[in-house]
C-alpha positions in Angstrom: -3.8 -46.7 25.1 -1.1 -47.7 22.7 -0.8 -44.0 21.7 -0.3 -43.0 25.3 2.4 -45.6 25.6 4.1 -44.1 22.6 3.8 -40.6 24.1 5.5 -42.0 27.2 8.7 -42.4 25.1 9.1 -38.6 25.3 9.9 -39.2 29.0 13.1 -41.0 28.1 15.4 -37.9 28.1 14.2 -37.2 31.7 14.8 -40.6 33.2 16.5 -39.2 36.3 13.7 -36.7 37.0 11.1 -39.5 36.6 13.1 -41.8 39.0 13.3 -38.9 41.5 9.5 -38.3 41.3 8.8 -42.0 41.8 11.1 -42.2 44.7 9.4 -39.2 46.4 6.0 -40.8 45.6 7.1 -44.1 47.2 8.5 -42.4 50.3 5.4 -40.2 50.6 3.1 -43.3 50.3 5.1 -45.1 53.0 4.8 -42.1 55.4 1.0 -41.9 54.7 0.6 -45.6 55.5 2.3 -45.0 58.9 -0.4 -42.6 60.1 -3.3 -45.0 60.7 -0.9 -47.4 62.5 0.2 -44.6 64.8 -3.4 -43.7 65.5 -4.1 -47.4 66.3 -1.3 -47.5 68.9 -2.3 -44.1 70.3 -5.8 -45.4 71.0 -4.8 -48.9 72.2 -1.6 -48.1 74.0 -2.1 -44.5 74.9 -5.7 -43.5 75.5 -7.0 -46.8 76.9 -4.2 -47.1 79.4 -3.8 -43.3 80.1 -0.2 -43.1 79.0 0.2 -39.3 78.5 3.9 -39.4 77.6 3.1 -41.8 74.8 0.4 -39.5 73.5 2.9 -36.6 73.4 5.6 -38.6 71.6 3.0 -39.8 69.1 1.8 -36.3 68.5 5.4 -35.0 67.9 6.0 -37.9 65.6 2.8 -37.2 63.6 3.9 -33.6 63.3 7.3 -34.6 61.9 5.5 -37.0 59.5 3.2 -34.1 58.4 6.1 -31.7 57.7 8.1 -34.4 55.9 5.0 -35.3 53.8 4.4 -31.7 52.9 8.0 -31.2 51.7 8.0 -34.4 49.7 4.5 -33.5 48.3 5.8 -30.1 47.2 8.9 -31.5 45.6 6.9 -34.3 43.9 4.3 -31.8 42.5 7.0 -29.4 41.2 9.0 -32.1 39.5 6.1 -33.9 37.9 4.7 -30.6 36.5 8.2 -29.7 35.2 8.4 -33.1 33.4 4.9 -32.5 32.0 5.9 -29.1 30.7 9.1 -30.5 29.1 7.1 -33.2 27.4 4.6 -30.6 26.1 7.5 -28.5 24.9 9.2 -31.4 23.1 5.9 -32.6 21.5 5.0 -29.2 20.2 8.5 -28.8 18.7 8.4 -32.3 17.2 4.9 -31.5 15.7 6.1 -28.2 14.3 9.3 -29.6 12.9 7.5 -32.4 11.3 4.9 -30.2 9.7 7.7 -28.1 8.1 8.7 -31.2 6.1 5.3 -32.5 5.1 4.9 -32.3 1.3 2.5 -29.9 -0.5 0.3 -32.9 -1.2 -0.4 -33.1 2.5 -1.1 -29.4 3.0 -3.3 -29.4 -0.1 -5.8 -31.5 1.8 -5.1 -30.7 5.5 -7.1 -28.0 7.3 -4.8 -25.5 9.0 -7.3 -25.1 11.9 -7.1 -28.8 12.6 -3.3 -28.7 12.6 -3.3 -25.8 15.0 -5.7 -27.6 17.3 -3.5 -30.7 17.3 -0.4 -28.7 18.0 -2.0 -26.8 20.9 -5.1 -28.4 22.3 -4.1 -32.1 21.9 -0.6 -31.6 23.1 -2.0 -29.7 26.1 -4.2 -32.7 27.0 -1.1 -35.0 26.9 0.9 -32.5 28.9 -1.8 -32.2 31.5 -2.0 -36.0 31.9 1.8 -36.4 32.0 1.8 -34.1 35.0 -0.5 -34.4 38.0 -2.7 -37.2 36.5 0.1 -39.8 36.1 1.4 -38.9 39.5 -2.1 -39.4 41.0 -2.5 -42.8 39.3 0.9 -44.0 40.5 0.0 -42.7 44.0 -3.3 -44.6 43.9 -1.7 -47.9 42.9 1.1 -47.6 45.5 -1.5 -46.7 48.2 -3.7 -49.6 47.2 -0.9 -52.1 47.3 0.4 -50.8 50.7 -3.1 -50.7 52.2 -3.9 -54.2 51.0 -0.7 -55.5 52.5 -1.3 -53.8 55.8 -5.0 -54.7 56.1 -4.4 -58.3 55.1 -1.6 -58.7 57.6 -3.8 -57.4 60.4 -7.1 -59.2 59.7 -7.8 -61.1 56.5 -11.5 -61.4 57.0 -12.2 -57.7 57.7 -9.8 -56.7 54.9 -11.7 -58.8 52.3 -15.1 -57.4 53.6 -13.8 -53.8 53.4 -12.4 -54.2 49.9 -15.4 -55.9 48.5 -17.0 -52.7 47.1 -13.7 -51.9 45.3 -14.3 -54.8 42.8 -17.3 -53.2 41.0 -15.6 -49.8 41.2 -12.5 -51.1 39.3 -14.7 -52.8 36.7 -16.8 -49.7 36.2 -13.7 -47.5 35.9 -12.2 -49.9 33.3 -15.4 -49.7 31.2 -15.6 -46.0 31.6 -12.0 -45.6 30.4 -12.7 -47.6 27.2 -15.8 -45.5 26.4 -14.4 -42.1 27.3 -11.4 -42.2 24.9 -13.7 -42.4 21.9 -15.9 -39.6 23.2 -12.9 -37.4 23.7 -11.6 -38.1 20.2 -14.9 -36.8 18.9 -14.6 -33.7 21.1 -11.0 -33.0 19.9 -12.2 -33.3 16.3 -15.0 -30.8 17.0 -12.6 -28.4 18.7 -10.4 -28.7 15.6 -13.3 -27.7 13.4 -14.0 -24.7 15.6 -10.3 -23.7 15.3 -10.5 -24.1 11.5 -13.7 -22.0 11.3 -12.0 -19.2 13.3 -8.8 -19.4 11.3 -10.6 -19.2 8.0 -12.7 -16.2 9.2 -9.8 -14.2 10.5 -7.8 -14.9 7.3 -10.8 -14.0 5.1 -12.2 -11.1 7.1 -12.0 -8.7 4.1 -14.0 -11.1 1.9 -16.6 -11.6 4.7 -17.1 -7.8 5.1 -17.0 -7.1 1.4 -19.9 -9.5 0.8 -21.7 -8.6 4.0 -21.7 -12.2 5.2 -21.0 -11.6 8.8 -24.3 -13.2 10.0 -23.6 -16.3 7.7 -20.2 -16.7 9.3 -21.6 -16.3 12.8 -24.1 -19.0 12.1 -21.4 -21.3 10.7 -19.3 -20.8 13.8 -22.3 -21.4 16.0 -23.0 -24.7 14.3 -19.4 -25.9 14.9 -19.3 -24.5 18.4 -22.6 -26.2 19.2 -21.1 -29.5 18.0 -18.3 -29.1 20.6 -21.0 -28.4 23.3 -23.0 -31.5 22.3 -20.0 -33.8 22.3 -18.8 -32.4 25.7 -22.3 -33.1 27.1 -21.9 -36.7 26.1 -18.6 -36.9 28.1 -20.2 -35.1 31.1 -23.2 -37.5 30.9 -20.9 -40.6 31.1 -18.9 -39.0 33.9 -22.0 -38.1 35.8 -23.3 -41.7 35.7 -20.1 -43.2 37.3 -19.2 -40.4 39.8 -22.1 -40.9 42.3 -21.7 -44.7 42.1 -18.0 -44.5 43.0 -18.8 -42.3 46.0 -21.5 -44.6 47.1 -19.2 -47.7 46.8 -16.5 -46.0 48.8 -19.0 -45.1 51.5 -20.2 -48.7 51.5 -16.7 -49.8 52.4 -16.7 -47.6 55.5 -20.1 -48.9 56.6 -19.0 -52.5 56.3 -15.9 -51.9 58.4 -17.9 -50.2 61.1 -20.5 -52.9 61.2 -18.4 -56.0 61.0 -15.4 -54.4 62.8 -17.8 -53.3 65.6 -19.0 -56.9 66.1 -15.4 -58.1 66.3 -14.6 -55.4 68.9 -17.6 -56.5 71.0 -16.6 -60.1 70.6 -13.1 -59.3 71.8 -11.5 -60.4 68.5 -10.2 -56.9 67.6 -9.3 -53.7 69.4 -11.0 -50.3 68.8 -7.7 -48.9 67.5 -7.5 -51.6 64.8 -11.1 -50.8 63.6 -10.3 -47.0 63.5 -7.0 -47.8 61.6 -9.0 -50.0 59.1 -11.4 -47.2 58.6 -8.6 -44.7 58.2 -7.0 -46.9 55.5 -10.3 -47.1 53.6 -10.8 -43.4 53.8 -7.2 -42.9 52.7 -7.9 -45.0 49.6 -11.3 -43.4 49.1 -10.0 -40.0 48.0 -7.8 -41.4 45.1 -10.5 -44.0 44.3 -13.1 -41.3 43.9 -10.6 -39.3 41.9 -9.9 -42.3 39.7 -12.8 -41.7 37.4 -11.5 -38.1 36.9 -8.0 -39.5 36.2 -9.4 -42.0 33.7 -11.3 -39.0 32.2 -8.0 -37.1 31.8 -6.4 -40.3 30.5 -9.2 -40.6 27.8 -8.7 -37.0 26.8 -4.9 -37.5 26.6 -5.3 -40.8 24.6 -7.6 -39.1 22.1 -5.1 -36.2 21.9 -2.2 -38.6 21.4 -4.0 -40.4 18.6 -4.5 -37.1 16.7 -0.9 -36.1 17.4 0.5 -39.3 16.1 -1.7 -39.2 13.0 0.4 -36.2 12.0 3.7 -37.6 13.2 3.1 -40.9 11.5 2.6 -39.1 8.1 6.0 -39.7 6.4 7.2 -36.8 4.3 6.7 -38.2 0.8 9.3 -35.8 -0.6 12.7 -35.9 1.3 16.3 -36.2 0.5 17.7 -39.7 0.2 20.4 -40.9 2.6 23.2 -40.6 0.1 21.8 -37.6 -1.9 24.2 -35.5 -3.9 24.8 -32.1 -2.3 24.8 -29.6 -5.2 27.5 -27.2 -5.8 26.8 -23.9 -7.6 24.4 -24.7 -10.5 24.9 -23.6 -14.1 21.1 -23.5 -14.5 20.3 -26.2 -17.0 16.8 -27.6 -16.5 15.4 -30.6 -18.3 12.0 -32.4 -18.3 12.1 -35.9 -19.7 8.7 -37.4 -20.6 7.2 -35.9 -17.4 3.7 -36.7 -16.3 2.1 -35.4 -13.1 -1.2 -36.4 -11.5 -2.3 -34.9 -8.3 -3.9 -36.9 -5.5 -7.7 -37.3 -5.8 -7.6 -36.0 -9.4 -8.8 -38.1 -12.3 -6.9 -36.5 -15.1 -3.2 -35.7 -15.4 -2.0 -32.1 -14.9 1.0 -32.7 -17.1 1.3 -35.4 -19.7 4.4 -36.8 -21.5 6.1 -33.4 -21.4 9.6 -33.0 -22.8 11.6 -29.8 -22.5 15.3 -28.8 -22.2 16.3 -25.3 -21.1 19.9 -24.1 -21.5 21.5 -22.1 -18.7 20.9 -18.3 -18.6 17.8 -18.5 -20.7 14.5 -16.8 -20.1 11.5 -19.1 -20.5 8.0 -17.7 -20.5 4.9 -19.9 -19.9 1.5 -18.8 -21.1 -1.8 -20.5 -21.5 -5.3 -20.8 -20.1 -6.0 -21.2 -16.4 -5.4 -24.8 -15.3 -3.2 -25.5 -18.3 -0.3 -26.7 -16.1 2.0 -23.7 -16.0 2.4 -23.6 -12.2 2.5 -27.4 -12.0 5.5 -27.4 -14.4 7.6 -24.9 -12.4 6.7 -26.5 -9.1 8.5 -29.7 -10.2 11.9 -27.9 -10.4 12.3 -27.3 -6.7 10.6 -30.6 -6.1 7.5 -29.3 -4.4 5.8 -32.3 -6.0 7.2 -35.6 -7.4 6.5 -36.5 -11.0 4.1 -39.4 -11.6 6.3 -40.5 -14.5 9.5 -39.3 -16.2 12.2 -37.2 -14.6 13.2 -33.6 -13.9 16.9 -32.8 -14.0 19.0 -29.8 -13.1 22.5 -29.7 -14.5 22.0 -33.3 -15.5 21.1 -34.5 -12.0 17.7 -35.8 -11.2 16.0 -33.7 -8.5 15.1 -36.9 -6.7 18.9 -37.7 -6.4 20.0 -34.4 -4.9 19.9 -33.0 -1.4 16.7 -30.8 -1.2 18.2 -27.9 0.7 21.2 -27.5 -1.6 18.7 -27.5 -4.5 16.1 -25.1 -3.1 18.7 -22.6 -1.9 19.7 -22.0 -5.5 16.1 -21.4 -6.7 14.4 -18.1 -6.1 10.6 -18.1 -6.2 8.1 -15.3 -6.4 4.6 -16.7 -6.1 1.5 -15.3 -7.5 0.2 -14.5 -4.0 3.0 -12.7 -2.1 3.0 -14.0 1.5 4.9 -11.9 4.0 5.5 -12.7 7.6 4.5 -10.6 10.6 8.0 -9.1 11.0 10.0 -6.2 9.7 10.3 -5.4 6.0 14.0 -6.0 6.3 13.5 -9.5 7.9 11.0 -10.4 5.1 13.5 -9.5 2.4 16.3 -11.3 4.1 14.1 -14.4 4.9 16.1 -16.7 2.5 19.4 -15.1 3.6 19.2 -14.0 7.2 23.0 -13.3 7.2 22.7 -10.7 4.4 24.2 -7.3 5.1 22.0 -4.2 5.2 23.7 -3.0 1.9 22.7 -6.3 0.2 19.1 -6.0 1.5 18.9 -2.3 0.2 20.3 -3.3 -3.2 17.7 -6.0 -3.6 15.0 -3.6 -2.7 16.3 -1.0 -5.1 16.4 -3.6 -7.9 12.8 -4.6 -7.1 11.7 -0.9 -7.1 10.7 -1.3 -3.5 13.3 1.0 -1.8 11.4 4.2 -2.5 8.1 3.2 -0.8 10.0 1.5 2.1 11.9 4.6 3.0 8.6 6.5 2.9 7.6 4.7 6.1 8.4 6.3 9.4 10.6 3.3 10.5 11.8 2.5 7.0 13.1 -1.1 6.7 12.3 -1.7 10.4 8.6 -1.2 9.7 6.5 -4.2 11.0 4.2 -5.5 8.4 0.8 -7.0 9.5 0.0 -10.6 9.3 0.5 -11.9 5.8 1.7 -8.4 4.9 -1.9 -6.9 4.9 -0.6 -3.5 5.9 1.1 -3.2 2.4 -0.7 -2.9 -0.9 -0.7 -5.8 -3.3 2.0 -4.1 -5.5 4.2 -3.3 -2.4 3.9 -6.9 -1.1 4.9 -8.2 -4.6 7.9 -6.0 -4.8 9.1 -7.1 -1.3 8.6 -10.7 -2.4 10.7 -10.0 -5.6 13.4 -8.4 -3.5 13.4 -11.5 -1.2 14.0 -13.8 -4.2 16.6 -11.5 -5.7 18.6 -11.3 -2.5 19.3 -15.0 -2.7 21.0 -14.5 -6.1 19.5 -17.8 -7.3 20.8 -19.7 -10.3 17.2 -20.5 -11.3 14.5 -17.9 -10.9 10.8 -18.6 -11.0 8.3 -15.8 -11.3 4.8 -17.2 -11.0 2.6 -14.4 -12.4 4.5 -12.2 -10.0 3.6 -9.0 -11.8 -0.1 -9.5 -11.6 -0.6 -7.3 -8.5 1.3 -4.2 -9.8 0.1 -1.4 -11.9 1.4 -0.9 -15.5 3.9 1.8 -14.5 5.4 -0.3 -11.6 5.4 -3.3 -14.0 7.6 -1.4 -16.4 10.0 -0.3 -13.6 10.3 -3.9 -12.2 10.6 -5.3 -15.7 13.5 -3.0 -16.4 15.2 -4.2 -13.2 14.5 -7.8 -14.0 16.0 -7.5 -17.5 19.3 -6.8 -15.9 18.9 -9.2 -13.0 17.8 -12.1 -15.2 21.2 -12.1 -16.9 23.4 -15.0 -15.8 20.5 -17.1 -14.5 17.9 -19.4 -15.9 14.4 -17.8 -15.5 10.9 -19.2 -15.7 8.2 -16.5 -16.0 4.5 -17.4 -15.8 2.4 -14.4 -17.0 -0.9 -13.6 -18.5 0.2 -10.3 -20.0 2.0 -10.8 -23.3 3.9 -7.5 -22.6 5.8 -9.5 -19.9 6.8 -12.4 -22.0 7.4 -11.1 -25.5 11.2 -10.6 -24.8 11.7 -14.2 -23.5 14.2 -16.4 -25.3 11.6 -19.2 -25.4 7.8 -18.9 -25.0 5.9 -22.1 -24.1 2.2 -22.1 -24.8 0.5 -24.7 -22.6 -3.0 -26.2 -22.8 -4.4 -29.2 -20.9 -1.1 -30.2 -19.4 0.9 -30.2 -22.6 3.2 -27.8 -24.5 1.2 -27.1 -27.6 3.4 -24.3 -29.0 7.0 -23.2 -28.4 9.1 -20.4 -29.9 9.8 -16.7 -29.8 7.2 -14.0 -29.8 7.6 -13.3 -33.5 7.7 -17.0 -34.5 4.5 -17.8 -32.6 2.7 -14.9 -34.1 3.6 -16.1 -37.6 2.2 -19.6 -36.9 -1.2 -18.3 -36.1 -2.0 -20.7 -33.3 -3.2 -20.4 -29.7 -0.6 -17.8 -28.9 -1.8 -15.5 -31.7 -5.4 -15.9 -30.5 -4.3 -14.8 -27.0 -2.3 -12.0 -28.5 -5.2 -10.7 -30.7 -7.6 -10.9 -27.8 -5.4 -8.9 -25.5 -4.7 -6.4 -28.3 -8.5 -5.9 -28.8 -9.0 -5.4 -25.1 -6.2 -2.9 -25.0 -7.6 -1.0 -28.0 -11.1 -0.9 -26.4 -9.6 0.3 -23.1 -7.6 3.1 -25.0 -10.8 4.2 -26.8 -12.7 4.3 -23.5 -10.0 6.4 -21.9 -10.0 8.8 -24.9 -13.8 9.2 -24.6 -13.5 10.0 -20.9 -10.8 12.6 -21.6 -13.1 14.2 -24.2 -16.1 14.2 -21.8 -14.3 15.6 -18.8 -13.6 19.1 -20.2 -17.1 19.4 -21.5 -18.5 18.3 -18.1 -16.2 20.8 -16.3 -17.4 23.6 -18.6 -21.0 22.7 -18.0 -20.4 22.7 -14.2 -18.7 26.1 -14.5 -21.7 27.5 -16.4 -24.1 26.3 -13.7 -21.9 27.9 -11.0 -22.0 31.2 -12.9 -25.7 31.1 -13.3 -26.1 30.3 -9.6 -23.9 33.2 -8.6 -25.8 35.6 -10.9 -29.1 34.4 -9.3 -27.6 35.0 -5.9 
């Protein structure tokens, strides 16, 4: 319930609309309460005395009330649904905005399907409740108060008898509301798991098909889907228990009025019109009373949704700019790591340990080492994707924790190992970091990244829409677009996280030639597994187990005979083996072609 109250704060910008809705509800309730009283007077003062003129006036008055109620009901329904839609709109925006600023440490553990479910399904349940459900609950309480006042003012004894069945109904509904919220939270979690299964399958469809695991994935989805079904059945089971009881209790109220009211009429204590009016009031309250369990049901779903929504919104971004953070001007490009240690959440060992490094501006630094040695962890600290556990990272002498994040990250260009493109045009993807860039600037960046030629080969050129995550492009094409995207920003610090791993040797040479020119005047960090990519770096860092175990130029490191030389010799051996294999293939192919030609001659002679 406390989460629903928190969600109600989103109504604050629409105070006047809420007041207008409540005013219409109050007026509508007052008009509805008049109807039984009019029916009472029609029976007692019209029918019983044969006053035809009174009957006509009453009929016209009831018609006017009906028209007025219809207009008010329409206005109330429209306005309440409008408010609900706005609350849903604001909540979805708030969720999306908040997720943008949650740190990588959060996304490392969060399931994307669960986040999608919370943004869509859980917000939808709150939106639904904020619309018609709240209006119906307010209507029920207004009607109940009005009916109690009218009935008690006419006949206290009959009013208490008629309202007696409402006591167990209210108690049952309160108990149902407490229980149903927990059940709906379980349903929402199960729906989130289904969403996660679907998202994973759609994203990894190529892997699923490649390993012929369609049936396995179908079974996994069926298990998650069946869990949703099972949890929904529990909700339906609880709802099915209370619904017939509420109907029966409401009917019991009518029976009590007819029995005890009938005796009062026969005793001359009460008129027939009064009994009919009492019954009309009970029936008037019966409809919202019977719907109360459904409203509590919707409230439970909304409460569960609100809990899941606020679990995300209450997660404070661990990495954010301080209130008085320094806004960086154009960087020179000096980067320093002072006794830096990094330990990721839920990991026992440190990814980086007591690391010291100072890189002068305009230098090219290459990082090489075994998988998991800490290369990517190191460069991720520069744009402050993660915060150090100990020590400090500085750019131009300023600690990254003390500077405004946007001013820092706008001066850092990054090409990740996996090039992620958005479902948009190639031009929009290149200009993602600089949406105000001119066409000429976009084309220049593409040319520098050796992407212009294949882009212009498409029918629509730069306006070609790439598929989700850029799947319509080859790995090398995606990587070149990603490189163009980074280069367009003209960053002072450039980070290439194994960005040449998805391109062929020829394309690598072309891109490397362009990068040699473009790296001038900026500090560049290059993570690579191919030594051909790093040998021309000003400084090569060899990393192992979170530490820099060797540093120097290519020639210096070869002379030392350490880990770098081992990697160099291993790659050299592999390259020699590959060259020998290619030579063997080239020798075999002419012989094979000659053998096939001989067979073809023999066949033709036989023919």
